[in-house]
N, C-alpha and C positions, 0 to 999 in steps of 0.2 A: 611542152605546152607553151604556146605563144602568149605574149603579153595580153592580147585581146581576149584570151581565154582564162585569165586570172579570175577566180570566182569573186563576185561581189558579196560582201557580208550581208547576211539575211536580216540583220537587226536594224538596218537603216531605212529611212524614208526614201521615196522615189527621187526627191530633190534634197540633197543633204551635203553640206560642207564636210561633215564627218565621214560620210561615205566616200567622198572624193579623196580625202586624206588617207583613209584606210586602204582604198584601192591602190593608191600610189605606193603605199608601203608594201602591199601584198605582191606587187610586181617583183620585189626582191626574191620571192620564192623561186623564181626561174634562175636565180644566180646564187645558189647556196655557197659556192666557194667565196664569193664576194661578201654575201650577207653575214656569214659566220666567221669571217676573218677578223682578227683583232687589230684595232687602230687606236691612235693616240688622241687625246684631247689636250690642248695646250694648257687648259685650266678647267676646273670643274664648273658647270653652269649653275652654281649655287655657292653661298658662303661656306667656307671650310671650317669656320670657328663660330661657336656661340658666344665667345667673349667679344664684347662690343669694341674695345680698343684694338684687339687683334684683328677683328673683322674689318675695321676701318683701314688698318695697315694693308690687309690683303686687297681691299678694294683699290687703294692707291696704287698698289703694285700691279693690279690688273690694268689700270688706266695707262700705266707706263708700258705695259706689254699687251696691247689690245689684240684680241683674237680677230683674225680676218678670214676665218673659215678655211685656213690651209694655204692661202696665197704665200704668206711668209712664215706663219706659225706652223707647228707640227700637227695641227688638227687633220685627221684623216690619214696621216702617214702610217705605214705598217708598223705594228708594235714590235716586230722582231728587229727592226732597225734601232729600237730604243730598249734594249733588254732589261735595264734597271729602272725603267720609267714606271711611275705609279698609276697615272690616270689613263687606263686603257679599257676599252669595252669592244664588243663586237661592232662591226659597221652597222648591222641591223639595229642594235641598241641606239646608236647615234641617230639613225633615221627615225626610229620609233619614238625616241624621246622628243624630238622636234615635232613629230606628229601629235603627241600627247599635249605638248605646250599649246599648239594651235587649236586642238580640240577643247582645251580649257578656255581659251580665249573666246571662241565662238559660243561659249556658254556663259561668258562673263558680261552681264548687262552694262557694266561701266564702259565697255568699249563701244556701246551703241546708244548711250544716254537713255538706257532703259533699266527697268527693275524687274527681275524675276528670281527664281531660286536655282542655285547651282547644285546639280546632283548627277555625277557620272562615275560609275564604278566599272573598272576594266574587267571584262570576262575573258580576255584573250588567253589567259593561262588555261582555262578550262577548254576553250576551243582548240588549243594547240596540243591536247592530250595525244600522246603517242609520238610527239616530236620534241625530244628533250632539249634540243638546241633552241627551238623557238620558245619553249617554256623558260629557258635560261634568259633569253632576250627580254621576256616580260619581267623577270625578276631584276635584271640589270636596270631596265628602264624605270621600273617602279621605285627602286632604291634612289635613283637620281631625282625623280619627280617629287618624292616625299620630302626632299630637302629644299625645294624651291618655295618662293613666296606664293606661287599659284596654288600649291597644295595646302599651304597654311590658310589661305583665304577660303578654299573649298571646305576645309575642315571646320573653320571657325563659324561658317554660315549655317552649319547643320546642327541638329539637336544631338545632345549627348547620347540619347538612346539609339540614335542612328549611327553616330560616329564610332562608338565603342565596338559594336558588332563588325563594322567595316575594318577597323584596326586589327581586331582579332583574326578576321579572315585573311588579311595581309600577312599576319604572323604565321598562320597555318600554311599559306602558299609558299612562303620562304622555306619553312621547315620541311614541307612536302618535297620541295625541289632538292634540298640537301639530302633527304632520305632517299630520293630516287637516284641521285648521283652516287650515293653510297652503295645502293643495290647493284648499280651498274659498274662499280669499282672505278668511278671517275673522281673520287675525292682523294686528294693527296698533293704533296708539294710538286709533283711532276704531272699534274693533271692536264689534259687537253683544254680544260676550262682555265684560261690563263689569268683571269682576274678574280678567282675565288676569294682570296684574302681581302681584296679591296671591297667587293660587294658585301661580304660578311661584315666587315668593319662598319660600313654605312648602315647596315641594318641594326647592328648593335647600338650605334649612336641613336638611330631612330627609336628603337625600343626604349632606351633610357630616357629620351626626351618625352616619350609617351607616358612613361612611368612618373616622371616629374609632374606632368600635366594631368595625372590621374585618369588617363585614357587607356592605360594598360596595367591594371593592378593585379597582384597575385591574390590567391585565396579562392579562386574559382576553378576547382579541379574537375577533371574528366577522367573516366576510366574506360579503357578500350581493351578488347581481347585481340592479341596479336598472333599471327601465324609466323612461326620461325622457320628458317631454312631446313631444319631437320624434320619438319612436319608437325612438331609439337606446338602447343599454344601456351600463352601466358598472359596474365592481366598486367596492364601498365597504366599508372595514374600520372597525369601530367597537368601542368598549370601554365597557360599561355602568358601569364604575368611574368614568367621567367624566360621569356623569349631570348633575351640577351645571353642567358646562361646556356640555353640549348644550342645556340649558334656557336658559342665558344666551345661547347662540348664537342661538336662536330670537328671544329678546328683542332682541338686538343687530341682527339682520337686519331686524326689522320695527319698530324704534324703539318698543318697548314699555317703559315705565317700570316697573322692578321695585323695590318698596320695600326698603330696606336691602340692596340687592344687593352682594355682595362685589366689591371692587375689584382683587383679585389675579389676575384672569383677563382677559387682553387678547386681542383677536382671536378670541373664542370662535366667532363665526359662521363662521370659516374651517374649523372642525372639521366643519361640516355639509356634506352634498352638496347639489347643486341640487335644486329641488323635483321630486318624483317623482309618478308616477300611482298608486302603491301604497304600502302600509306598508313602510317601509324598515327597521323595527326587529324584523322576524320575530315580531311579537306573536302572531298566530293560531297559527302553528306551535309557538311556545314554550309557549303556553297548553296546547295539546294534549299536548305532551311533559310539562309540569308535572302535568297531570291524570293522565297515564299513570303517572308516577313517584310522585306523592304522593297520588293519589286512592284512594278505598276503594270497595268493592262491597257490595251487599246479599246477594250469593249467587254461587255458582260460575257462570262463563261470562258474567257481567255486566260491562259496560264500567266501568272506574274513573271516579269522579266526585268533584269537590270542591265545596264551597260549599253543602252541604245542612244538615240539622239533626240529624245523627247524635249530636252532642254537646250538643244542646239538651235540657236535663233535662226539659222539659215533654213531650217525646215518649216518655220512658221509661214503662214500666209501673210501677204502684205498687210491685210487688214488687221491681223493679230499683232504684227509688229507696230503698226501705227497706234493701236489701242494702248500698248504698253509703253510707248515712247513718251518722253517728257514733252517734246514739242509736237507730238501727234503726226510725225512724219516717218515714213519708212526709211530706216537708216541705209537701205540698199537702193542703188539706182537700178533702172531697168537693164542697163548694160551688165552690172554685177550679177543680177538674177539670171540673165541669159547665160553668163559665163558659168555659173554654178550648174545650170542644167546641162551644159556641155561637158561637165566633169572637171572644170578648173577649180583651183583652190584660192581662198582669200589670203591676201598678204597683210602682215602687220608690221608697222614701222617700230 
């Protein structure tokens, strides 16, 4: 398939910065060997510590060792050349993360002296059904993005009744991915997924932060009927408030080393059911419910959807941008609008 035939996502407007970013990422689908190879980051694109003093020390250290995108640092270098290095992801994750950062920025009114509401939920995991490598890329990218200030801003601007279902959906997505890798016998210390421990550790940290902020509390149990490999069924009750324990359970069950893993949870694997032949976390059904509850439509009778570009300022008409602008001017020049129509992407300093 040539690059010109890479499918354009159906959820985008005819003129859309998001569509241009997404299409540029989708071109990687023609190069799976490159896309799903593991590469290094010289440093994570977010603070490594929640401790203020330690965080300042890390920032000073970063200033002394500035990332230059791989010119002199190790960013983008093959992970096999650094066998003991911690910060590795697929090349696709690196590209997708940068894409998500730019998508957040073109939904951020502060960049355009405007005010609107930020709301963008990734549905890429669902669209990648049947391609476990691409679904893992989504999980990698999401783990990084949730650690950034951009994610914090997006979460803080929403209502709790909107944020909590989204956080729980993220939790299901991660657990569904781990369960899928388990069914495919891809969980373990020698897995072809080279950064299992790293990504699991980031989600554990995220879960604990959400618990502290009361966005992911226990006590809300669900019961599902599971199909086991031998053809039998059994009921399983779980609580997404224990997301960190379930992730640790998968690590414990499959002898996966998790960097900086908390030591206050013992026997986490006992919380998990036996390996199943289907998603035990109700992910698909819950996504459909989330889409129905939180999605929006473009007109009467249309099915609610999430994850589009409704709040992408590049999709607005010039008149709409002028109306929302503090100075009543369109923040985009005619030249920039023409470039968007040609498929170019906006750059941010």
